[in-house]
N, C-alpha and C positions, 0 to 999 in steps of 0.2 A: 646648736651653736652658739656662741655667746657674742653679744653686741656690747661695744664699748662707746660711751658717748663723754667726750671730751671738749674742753673750751679753754684756750688759752687766755690769759687776760691780766692785766695790771690792777692790784689792790692798793689801797693806801695804807701802811701803818702809822696810826695815830700816835704821835710822839706827845704831842700837847694839842691844847684847843686851837693854837694859832699854826702848828706844823705838823705835818705829815710826808712819809717819804713813799715812792711808789715802791712796789714789790711786784715782779713778776710771778705768775702762778699758774697752776693747772687744775681744773676741776675735772675730776675722773668718776664716772659711773660706770659700773660693769653688771652686767645682767646675770652673772653667775655668783654675785654678792648681792643681792637686791635690795637690802635694806640700809646700806650705806653708801655714803658720798666719800669721796678722796680729795684732799688739797693738798698737792705739792707747792712747796715755798721756795723759789729759787732765790737764796738770799748771799749769794756770791761766796757760799762755801763750798769745800771739796763734795760735800754731799747735800742734797736736798733734804728740807723738813717736810717731812708728812705728817699729816692729820686726817683720820676717820673717824666719822661720826654718823649718825642717823639721818637717811634722806628725809624722813619726816620732819625732822627738827629743823632743817635747812627749808624745807616747803613752807612750814607753819610759820617761820622767822621772816618769812618775805612779807607776811600781813600782821602778826602781831608779836611780841616779846614772848620768848620761850627759852626754855632751857634752864639748866642751873649747874652748879659745880665747874668742870672743865670747859664746857662749850654752852655759850649763851649768845642767841641772834634775835635781832628786831630790825624793824625798819626805822629809817630816819631821813631826815631832809637835811643836806649840807650845802651851802651856797645854793639854794632852791634845786638842786639835783638829789634825785631818789636814790638813795643808797640803803643797802643791807648791813649792818653792824654785827661782826663775828668778834665776839671775845673770847679768846681762848687763855686757858690757864694750866701752867705744867710747874714741875718742880724746878725747871730753870726760870722761870719768870712768867709775866702777863704779857698779851699782846691784845690790841683792839685794832680790827682791820675794818676799812669800809670797801664794800664791793658794788659796782654800779648795779642797781636794780633791774634795768633792762637786760643786761648782759647775764646775769644770774637766774633771772624770770625765764628769759628764752631757753637757758640750757636745762635748768629743772624741767620745763615743759617738754623738752627731748627726752630726758630720762622717764617721764610720766606716761610718754607714749610708747616708750621702749618696754617698760612693765608698770602697767596702769596700777594704782593703789588698790591695796586688797588681794593681787595676784602674785605678790611676792613669794609666798611660800611655796607656791606650783614650781617657781624656778630652782629651789633648793633641792628638788628631787628627794625629799626626806622619806617620802611615803615609798618611792621605788626602793630606795636604798635599806629601807626598812624591811621591807618584803623580800628583798634578797637575801638579807640578813638571816632572817627568820624561815627562809624556805628549806623545806626539807631536803636533804642529800642523801646519797647512798650511805654514806658513814652513819646516818643516824640510827640505820637498822642494825647495827652492830651493838648498839646499847642495849641492855635489857629495859624492858617497859616499863616495869616498877621494881626498882631496886631497895626500896625500903617496903616494911611490912605496913599493911594497913591497918586503921584503928578497928577495924571490923574484922580481926583475925579471928578464925575458927576455933584455936587452941586455948580461948580462954585468956590469954596474955594481952595487954593492952599497951 
């Protein structure tokens, strides 16, 4: 059984130091994709804008600046409010978003209770899938055991 941890909230899209606009968004975490967090922005278009990045990046970004490249996250104070800043870069442009720290921290806490750090690998089922892939089947007995000559053939050929 997989669990989904979601939170609808309003982020601020920073347009300039003096101006920002609210953007409705949904934070999502799925236990069947335990390393990732998903943010869906509802920007008034026909289809929402989705971003996916490492949960660990978001967790660390609540406390200190982290990330590089397409996603960077850091804590900040804006008008005496604690926020988490998320800078996103894509070929279509850049965006700086402010997420209320209490809301994102509470949501992240719920994701960490659903899948504690360090246990993500267990949720992927890689070991079980690999065991099933490598398990012997009746068809394995149809193949010759050693279809090639060994290096120690008795007829003097190497």
